[in-house]
GUGUZA-605680 format. One line per 2 residues: number of its first residue (from 1); for each residue x, y, z of C-alpha. Coordinates in Angstrom, 2 decimals, padded with zeros to 5 digits. Layout:
BEGIN
NUM> X/Y/Z ~ ...
REM end
This chain:
BEGIN
1> 000.00/000.00/000.00 ~ 000.98/003.62/-000.50
3> 002.97/004.90/002.45 ~ 002.40/008.50/001.45
5> 000.72/010.71/-001.15 ~ 001.66/013.31/-003.73
7> -000.91/015.72/-005.16 ~ 000.00/017.37/-008.47
9> -002.64/020.10/-008.15 ~ -004.37/021.41/-005.05
11> -004.90/024.69/-003.20 ~ -003.79/024.26/000.43
13> -003.90/028.00/001.16 ~ -006.86/029.22/-000.90
15> -009.53/028.51/001.73 ~ -007.66/030.07/004.64
17> -005.97/032.95/002.80 ~ -009.18/034.30/001.28
19> -010.97/034.18/004.62 ~ -008.13/035.96/006.41
21> -007.67/038.57/003.69 ~ -009.54/041.87/004.19
23> -010.41/040.93/007.77 ~ -009.14/041.86/011.22
25> -007.41/038.47/011.45 ~ -005.14/039.42/008.56
27> -003.16/041.58/010.97 ~ -002.83/038.86/013.65
29> 000.49/037.03/013.08 ~ -000.63/034.21/015.37
31> -003.45/033.34/012.97 ~ -002.52/034.66/009.54
33> -000.48/031.68/008.31 ~ -001.08/028.39/006.52
35> -001.33/026.22/009.65 ~ -004.32/028.16/010.96
37> -007.50/026.52/009.65 ~ -010.65/028.68/009.73
39> -013.79/026.97/011.06 ~ -015.47/024.54/008.67
41> -019.01/023.23/008.24 ~ -018.74/019.59/009.41
43> -022.12/018.59/007.95 ~ -021.19/019.75/004.44
45> -017.82/018.04/004.81 ~ -019.38/014.75/005.90
47> -021.82/014.79/002.97 ~ -019.14/015.71/000.45
49> -020.96/018.79/-000.78 ~ -019.32/021.57/-002.79
51> -016.39/022.80/-000.73 ~ -017.48/026.37/-000.06
53> -017.87/026.06/003.71 ~ -015.10/023.64/004.65
55> -011.41/023.21/004.01 ~ -010.39/020.17/001.96
57> -006.59/020.16/001.94 ~ -005.05/022.58/004.42
59> -001.60/021.59/005.67 ~ -003.03/020.12/008.88
61> -005.24/017.66/006.97 ~ -002.37/016.79/004.66
63> -000.15/016.08/007.64 ~ -002.70/013.64/009.07
65> -003.37/011.97/005.71 ~ 000.27/011.35/004.82
67> 000.55/013.85/001.98 ~ 004.32/014.30/001.78
69> 004.48/016.00/-001.65 ~ 002.16/018.91/-002.33
71> 002.24/020.81/-005.61 ~ 000.59/023.88/-004.13
73> -001.26/026.07/-006.61 ~ -001.54/029.79/-005.90
75> -004.62/031.12/-007.67 ~ -005.82/034.69/-007.17
77> -009.59/034.58/-007.66 ~ -010.54/035.93/-011.09
79> -012.90/038.90/-011.07 ~ -014.93/037.25/-013.82
81> -016.69/035.49/-010.96 ~ -017.89/038.90/-009.75
83> -017.86/041.21/-012.78 ~ -019.49/041.15/-016.19
85> -017.69/040.78/-019.51 ~ -015.93/044.12/-020.19
87> -016.93/043.91/-023.86 ~ -020.62/043.69/-022.98
89> -021.08/045.87/-019.90 ~ -021.96/049.03/-021.80
91> -024.93/047.25/-023.38 ~ -026.11/045.32/-020.35
93> -025.48/047.49/-017.32 ~ -026.93/046.71/-013.92
95> -029.16/049.78/-014.09 ~ -030.50/048.81/-017.51
97> -031.28/045.28/-016.40 ~ -032.94/046.51/-013.20
99> -035.17/048.78/-015.29 ~ -035.93/045.87/-017.58
101> -037.15/043.80/-014.66 ~ -039.42/046.55/-013.36
103> -040.85/047.57/-016.76 ~ -041.47/044.11/-018.15
105> -038.85/044.43/-020.90 ~ -036.88/041.52/-019.46
107> -039.96/039.30/-019.43 ~ -040.59/040.17/-023.08
109> -037.00/039.36/-024.08 ~ -037.23/036.07/-022.19
111> -040.43/035.14/-024.01 ~ -038.85/035.85/-027.39
113> -035.76/033.84/-026.43 ~ -037.95/030.91/-025.32
115> -039.73/030.92/-028.67 ~ -036.53/031.18/-030.69
117> -033.92/029.20/-028.76 ~ -035.52/027.29/-025.91
119> -035.68/027.35/-022.12 ~ -031.99/027.89/-021.35
121> -031.83/030.97/-023.60 ~ -034.96/032.32/-021.91
123> -033.47/031.74/-018.46 ~ -030.26/033.56/-019.46
125> -032.32/036.57/-020.52 ~ -034.30/036.51/-017.29
127> -031.16/036.39/-015.14 ~ -029.00/038.84/-017.14
129> -028.86/041.19/-014.15 ~ -026.71/038.63/-012.32
131> -023.99/038.85/-014.97 ~ -023.32/042.55/-014.36
133> -021.59/044.41/-011.60 ~ -023.95/045.52/-008.89
135> -025.09/044.80/-005.34 ~ -027.15/041.77/-006.34
137> -024.16/040.08/-008.00 ~ -022.05/040.66/-004.88
139> -024.73/039.17/-002.64 ~ -025.16/036.12/-004.89
141> -021.44/035.38/-004.89 ~ -021.27/035.95/-001.14
143> -023.98/033.32/-000.71 ~ -022.37/030.85/-003.14
145> -018.66/031.23/-002.33 ~ -019.10/032.14/001.35
147> -016.43/034.82/001.23 ~ -017.05/037.83/003.43
149> -018.73/040.84/001.87 ~ -015.61/042.88/002.64
151> -013.50/040.38/000.68 ~ -015.85/040.38/-002.30
153> -016.15/044.17/-002.33 ~ -012.37/044.38/-002.39
155> -012.17/041.91/-005.27 ~ -014.47/044.06/-007.40
157> -012.67/047.28/-006.48 ~ -009.93/049.04/-008.44
159> -007.47/048.06/-005.68 ~ -007.65/044.34/-006.46
161> -004.48/043.35/-008.32 ~ -003.74/039.71/-009.19
163> 000.03/040.12/-008.99 ~ -000.14/041.73/-005.54
165> -002.52/039.00/-004.34 ~ -000.10/036.35/-005.59
167> 002.75/037.93/-003.63 ~ 000.60/038.15/-000.49
169> -000.48/034.50/-000.74 ~ 003.13/033.49/-001.30
171> 004.13/035.35/001.87 ~ 001.22/033.67/003.68
173> 002.94/030.34/002.88 ~ 006.45/031.59/003.68
175> 005.33/032.76/007.13 ~ 005.24/029.25/008.63
177> 007.73/027.62/006.26 ~ 009.94/025.13/008.13
179> 008.20/025.75/011.45 ~ 006.61/022.99/013.48
181> 002.94/023.62/014.27 ~ -000.06/021.84/015.72
183> -003.70/022.25/014.70 ~ -007.06/020.71/015.54
185> -008.71/018.97/012.59 ~ -012.38/018.01/012.25
187> -013.21/015.06/010.01 ~ -016.89/015.94/009.52
189> -018.13/013.01/011.59 ~ -017.82/014.55/015.03
191> -014.20/013.52/015.51 ~ -011.32/015.90/016.16
193> -007.66/015.01/015.76 ~ -004.52/016.95/016.52
195> -002.18/017.37/013.58 ~ 001.47/018.15/014.10
197> 004.15/018.70/011.51 ~ 006.19/020.96/009.26
199> 006.22/021.84/005.61 ~ 009.14/023.09/003.57
201> 008.85/025.29/000.50 ~ 011.19/023.58/-001.92
203> 014.22/025.39/-003.34 ~ 015.64/022.77/-005.72
205> 015.82/019.05/-006.47 ~ 018.49/018.35/-003.84
207> 016.41/020.10/-001.15 ~ 013.32/018.18/-002.26
209> 015.07/014.82/-002.12 ~ 016.47/015.51/001.33
211> 013.00/016.29/002.71 ~ 011.38/013.16/001.30
213> 014.29/010.82/002.03 ~ 014.26/011.93/005.67
215> 011.43/009.74/006.90 ~ 010.25/012.13/009.64
217> 006.94/012.97/007.97 ~ 007.83/016.52/006.91
219> 006.04/017.78/003.82 ~ 007.64/019.07/000.63
221> 005.66/021.93/-000.93 ~ 006.38/022.73/-004.57
223> 004.93/026.01/-005.81 ~ 002.77/026.26/-008.93
225> 000.42/028.94/-010.28 ~ -003.01/028.41/-011.83
227> -003.69/031.06/-014.43 ~ -001.30/033.42/-016.20
229> -003.78/036.21/-015.41 ~ -001.59/036.56/-012.31
231> 001.06/038.15/-014.54 ~ -000.88/039.48/-017.52
233> -004.10/041.19/-016.35 ~ -004.20/044.43/-014.38
235> -006.80/045.83/-011.97 ~ -008.67/047.37/-014.94
237> -009.14/043.82/-016.32 ~ -007.05/044.62/-019.38
239> -003.68/043.19/-020.34 ~ -000.71/044.94/-018.77
241> 002.16/046.19/-021.00 ~ 004.20/043.42/-022.62
243> 007.39/044.50/-020.85 ~ 005.72/044.08/-017.45
245> 004.61/040.53/-018.32 ~ 008.17/039.49/-019.13
247> 009.52/041.32/-016.07 ~ 007.15/039.31/-013.87
249> 008.20/036.04/-015.51 ~ 011.78/036.91/-014.60
251> 010.68/037.56/-011.02 ~ 009.17/034.06/-010.85
253> 012.33/032.64/-012.33 ~ 014.54/034.12/-009.62
255> 012.39/033.45/-006.55 ~ 014.00/031.57/-003.68
257> 011.28/028.94/-003.90 ~ 010.81/028.31/-007.64
259> 007.46/028.01/-009.35 ~ 007.76/024.64/-011.10
261> 004.87/025.10/-013.52 ~ 002.15/027.53/-014.47
263> -001.32/026.50/-015.60 ~ -001.36/029.01/-018.44
265> -005.14/029.47/-018.82 ~ -007.94/029.48/-016.27
267> -011.65/030.35/-016.39 ~ -011.49/033.80/-017.98
269> -009.50/035.80/-020.53 ~ -005.81/036.22/-019.69
271> -004.94/038.29/-022.76 ~ -002.47/035.78/-024.21
273> -004.33/032.56/-025.07 ~ -007.77/031.01/-025.28
275> -009.33/029.10/-022.40 ~ -011.63/026.09/-022.43
277> -015.32/026.21/-021.57 ~ -015.54/025.30/-017.88
279> -018.83/026.64/-016.49 ~ -021.88/024.40/-016.07
281> -025.16/025.63/-017.53 ~ -026.27/027.10/-014.20
283> -022.94/028.91/-013.77 ~ -023.38/030.65/-017.10
285> -026.47/032.36/-015.73 ~ -024.17/034.33/-013.44
287> -020.77/034.33/-015.17 ~ -019.70/035.19/-018.71
289> -016.48/033.54/-019.81 ~ -017.01/034.11/-023.53
291> -014.17/036.61/-024.03 ~ -011.41/034.61/-025.84
293> -013.03/031.28/-024.88 ~ -012.10/028.61/-027.40
295> -009.63/030.85/-029.19 ~ -005.92/030.27/-029.77
297> -002.74/032.13/-028.89 ~ -002.75/035.93/-029.01
299> -001.30/036.64/-032.45 ~ -000.62/040.38/-032.24
301> 003.13/040.71/-031.99 ~ 003.20/036.92/-031.58
303> 002.64/037.68/-027.89 ~ 001.14/034.32/-026.91
305> 004.05/032.30/-028.24 ~ 006.61/034.78/-026.91
307> 005.16/034.37/-023.41 ~ 005.20/030.57/-023.76
309> 008.84/030.57/-024.87 ~ 009.80/032.95/-022.08
311> 008.33/030.63/-019.44 ~ 010.15/027.68/-020.98
313> 013.46/029.58/-021.26 ~ 013.57/029.17/-025.04
315> 014.65/031.66/-027.66 ~ 012.59/032.37/-030.76
317> 014.11/029.33/-032.53 ~ 013.32/026.98/-029.63
319> 016.91/026.83/-028.42 ~ 017.50/026.67/-024.66
321> 018.54/029.97/-023.12 ~ 021.68/029.09/-021.22
323> 021.49/029.66/-017.48 ~ 017.77/030.52/-017.42
325> 015.52/028.57/-015.05 ~ 012.69/026.87/-016.90
327> 009.08/027.25/-015.73 ~ 007.00/024.41/-017.18
329> 003.50/024.87/-018.56 ~ 000.33/023.00/-017.65
331> -002.22/022.52/-020.45 ~ -005.26/022.25/-018.16
333> -007.80/024.98/-018.99 ~ -006.11/025.78/-022.32
335> -008.64/025.78/-025.14 ~ -008.28/022.85/-027.56
337> -007.06/025.29/-030.22 ~ -004.39/026.69/-027.89
339> -003.28/023.15/-027.02 ~ -003.00/022.26/-030.69
341> -000.83/025.31/-031.33 ~ 001.32/024.53/-028.29
343> 001.92/020.95/-029.41 ~ 002.63/021.76/-033.05
345> 004.78/024.85/-032.61 ~ 006.61/024.11/-029.35
347> 006.34/020.59/-027.91 ~ 006.73/018.53/-031.08
349> 009.59/020.43/-032.74 ~ 011.52/020.88/-029.49
351> 011.16/017.26/-028.40 ~ 012.07/015.95/-031.85
353> 015.36/017.85/-031.58 ~ 015.90/016.97/-027.90
355> 014.64/013.39/-027.40 ~ 016.83/012.85/-024.32
357> 015.38/015.84/-022.42 ~ 011.87/016.46/-023.73
359> 009.53/019.19/-022.57 ~ 006.87/017.34/-020.56
361> 003.19/017.88/-021.27 ~ 001.42/018.36/-017.93
363> -002.35/018.17/-017.41 ~ -002.41/018.71/-013.69
365> -006.04/018.03/-012.74 ~ -007.95/016.27/-015.47
367> -010.58/013.77/-016.45 ~ -010.93/011.81/-019.69
369> -013.38/013.05/-022.32 ~ -014.04/010.05/-024.55
371> -013.01/012.17/-027.55 ~ -010.28/011.22/-030.01
373> -008.69/014.52/-030.99 ~ -008.43/018.25/-030.44
375> -010.10/018.80/-033.79 ~ -013.14/016.88/-032.54
377> -013.33/019.23/-029.57 ~ -013.01/022.27/-031.82
379> -015.70/021.06/-034.21 ~ -018.16/020.36/-031.37
381> -017.53/023.39/-029.16 ~ -021.07/024.75/-029.62
383> -022.53/021.51/-028.17 ~ -020.89/021.84/-024.75
385> -023.84/021.84/-022.39 ~ -024.34/019.81/-019.24
387> -025.77/017.04/-021.42 ~ -022.83/016.80/-023.85
389> -021.23/013.43/-023.19 ~ -019.28/010.70/-024.92
391> -020.50/007.48/-023.39 ~ -019.69/007.66/-019.68
393> -017.57/010.79/-020.02 ~ -018.03/014.54/-019.90
395> -017.03/015.41/-023.49 ~ -016.02/019.04/-022.92
397> -012.75/020.37/-024.31 ~ -011.48/021.06/-020.79
399> -010.93/017.31/-020.42 ~ -008.26/015.12/-022.01
401> -008.78/013.54/-025.40 ~ -006.71/010.71/-026.91
403> -004.41/013.24/-028.59 ~ -003.67/014.86/-025.22
405> -002.95/011.51/-023.57 ~ -000.54/010.57/-026.36
407> 001.25/013.92/-026.02 ~ 001.59/013.42/-022.25
409> 002.86/009.86/-022.66 ~ 005.30/010.58/-025.48
411> 006.84/013.53/-023.60 ~ 007.17/011.80/-020.23
413> 004.61/014.17/-018.74 ~ 001.96/013.73/-016.09
415> -001.83/013.66/-015.91 ~ -003.31/014.22/-012.46
417> -006.68/012.60/-011.84 ~ -009.16/015.20/-010.63
419> -011.63/014.42/-007.82 ~ -014.36/016.77/-009.13
421> -017.67/014.96/-009.61 ~ -019.06/017.16/-012.41
423> -015.90/017.14/-014.54 ~ -015.68/013.37/-014.08
425> -019.25/013.08/-015.35 ~ -020.27/011.09/-012.28
427> -024.07/010.88/-011.82 ~ -025.30/013.14/-009.05
429> -027.40/010.31/-007.60 ~ -024.66/007.65/-007.68
431> -024.30/005.68/-004.45 ~ -021.23/005.98/-002.26
433> -020.34/002.39/-003.14 ~ -020.25/003.14/-006.88
435> -018.53/006.54/-006.77 ~ -014.96/005.17/-006.54
437> -015.48/003.45/-009.89 ~ -016.52/006.81/-011.35
439> -012.89/007.83/-010.87 ~ -011.34/004.48/-011.78
441> -013.00/004.41/-015.21 ~ -011.09/007.58/-016.06
443> -007.83/006.00/-014.97 ~ -008.62/002.95/-017.11
445> -009.60/005.05/-020.12 ~ -006.38/007.10/-020.00
447> -004.27/003.94/-019.72 ~ -006.24/002.26/-022.54
449> -005.43/005.06/-025.00 ~ -001.84/003.81/-024.92
451> -002.45/000.12/-024.22 ~ -004.67/-000.19/-027.31
453> -002.28/001.67/-029.60 ~ -000.95/-001.00/-032.00
455> 001.91/001.26/-033.06 ~ 003.60/000.76/-029.68
457> 005.35/-002.31/-028.29 ~ 004.57/-003.71/-024.85
459> 007.48/-001.95/-023.17 ~ 006.38/001.45/-024.49
461> 002.78/000.76/-023.48 ~ 003.85/-000.12/-019.95
463> 005.23/003.38/-019.37 ~ 001.76/004.96/-019.43
465> 001.58/003.88/-015.79 ~ 004.42/006.35/-015.12
467> 002.29/009.23/-016.43 ~ -000.74/009.16/-014.10
469> -000.98/010.49/-010.56 ~ -003.33/012.41/-008.27
471> -004.36/015.96/-009.14 ~ -007.31/016.32/-006.79
473> -008.00/020.07/-007.21 ~ -009.00/020.02/-003.53
475> -009.97/023.50/-002.30 ~ -010.31/024.68/-005.88
477> -013.98/025.29/-005.05 ~ -014.91/021.88/-006.45
479> -017.88/019.57/-006.04 ~ -015.93/016.49/-004.91
481> -016.79/012.86/-005.20 ~ -018.63/012.53/-001.91
483> -016.65/009.40/-001.03 ~ -013.45/011.50/-001.12
485> -014.40/014.96/000.19 ~ -011.02/015.96/001.70
487> -007.36/014.97/001.92 ~ -008.34/012.79/004.89
489> -010.03/010.52/002.32 ~ -006.82/009.69/000.46
491> -006.04/006.51/002.45 ~ -009.50/005.25/001.49
493> -008.76/006.12/-002.14 ~ -005.56/004.04/-001.97
495> -007.57/001.08/-000.69 ~ -010.19/001.50/-003.42
497> -007.48/001.82/-006.06 ~ -005.82/-001.37/-004.87
499> -009.15/-003.23/-004.93 ~ -009.85/-002.01/-008.48
501> -006.39/-003.02/-009.66 ~ -006.84/-006.49/-008.16
503> -010.16/-006.91/-009.96 ~ -008.53/-005.91/-013.23
505> -005.10/-007.46/-012.75 ~ -005.50/-009.63/-015.87
507> -005.56/-006.50/-018.06 ~ -003.31/-003.53/-018.91
509> -000.10/-005.32/-017.73 ~ -001.27/-004.81/-014.13
511> -000.21/-008.27/-012.94 ~ 003.17/-007.99/-014.64
513> 003.95/-004.65/-012.98 ~ 002.36/-005.53/-009.65
515> -000.70/-004.12/-007.91 ~ 001.15/-002.62/-004.95
517> 003.77/-001.16/-007.28 ~ 001.04/000.62/-009.24
519> -000.65/001.92/-006.09 ~ 002.64/003.50/-005.05
521> 003.24/004.95/-008.53 ~ -000.15/006.61/-008.73
523> -000.36/007.72/-005.11 ~ 003.09/009.27/-004.80
525> 006.07/007.91/-006.72 ~ 005.24/009.37/-010.13
527> 004.85/012.80/-008.57 ~ 008.13/012.32/-006.68
529> 010.15/011.29/-009.73 ~ 008.68/014.05/-011.87
531> 009.81/016.66/-009.35 ~ 013.31/015.18/-009.21
533> 013.58/015.39/-013.00 ~ 012.29/018.93/-013.42
535> 013.15/020.98/-010.34 ~ 016.35/023.02/-010.72
537> 019.28/020.85/-009.68 ~ 020.64/023.09/-006.93
539> 024.22/022.69/-008.13
REM end
């Protein structure tokens, strides 16, 4: 069985940081650090409901669960959750929509939309007021996200700056770096445990190896960022000057604790590349992510590709820039078109020239889509509703298709299995006994893309098992599989994984590799070896 866990994508500070920020507690050094866990809702935790009122993966829970390797994602909340689309606000202001509701104009528009395009179009017309800045939008997001009104008001103000928030959250993690702490942890079932431990923000591969090889239970925390909006979008929600983007990349490159990879896209426009559709139908009634959704790299001045090459420490001809620290890129949330451009113009030509040290394709928190190619995603983008599926799978372009899996496998990359019920396509009414299989079918489908590829020999097929790991997205405001609501559930996941592997040991070379060997690979070793390969050496 797995003796520890590695999580390729999670948010161990997002819950606490955003509840401390813009509050009196922010100025209390005894509480404003990553080991302090704000109160949680134990009932919601026990039922595995959307994690708005409880913490899923704070450092205390990780310490109890045996998470030794945490790829910690810093993710300043995008204002698209609170503001309207800048390109549409002048036509659909809060005042205009409020007048429409009182005069009956909104009801008329809804009736026309119902007649022309159906019930969802009518509902979007009726709720248009929620997609614009105003007091109602703030109250709705306060109720849904459970952030304080002072926090939400700050996030819609002109003072909210993604880059400054990133630096503050980084300092929030630095504050208790290397210090031993204790914390009380609720499990949601009326039980409280005391967690004790330390985490270390990793500086390089040698530092990382020393922490994990010392079997004292200390945690290695590797920094990542979700969303290049951190560097590219200013408080006015427009792209900052190009020079400032590249200056900020250099800042990341020279930090004491390096950012190993950046998830380039997220839910809303970052000014440099297209993002994938990620909002469920109900979410689109409140949020508008249409700006640059589904599009490719920003072409003006070749900015998108120049940013990509800068992160990867490559010159314009894809040669390595000597002495520059590489920041890897994560394809999760990239639109299918952006991914296609990234593969064709960066990954494939670079790796063909450098087969001994390829650029890895990372998809840090993903599910399988059932689709064969990026072109299939692109050609079906207008069908992406809650009902758009491919067999058992959610067929949205945010998920991995066969082409993505092959790119990950060929490059020695990693795919982290997400624990989000909606993205996994798990039925909302599935029983607790069946939910583990809702995750295992995605593992099997990813492995089968390679195992069923007749162009590969058995040895090459076997290595797909080196390319899958955990990428829970815990505390990314997800609706988890209710059987695994928090990091405390990971030991149960390891047991369920072992049971599934035993049932299927006659397939996919499982018996040849060994069930316990595969449990260790997926639960921690693949994440460990990936970090050793790609962290700066420390020499």
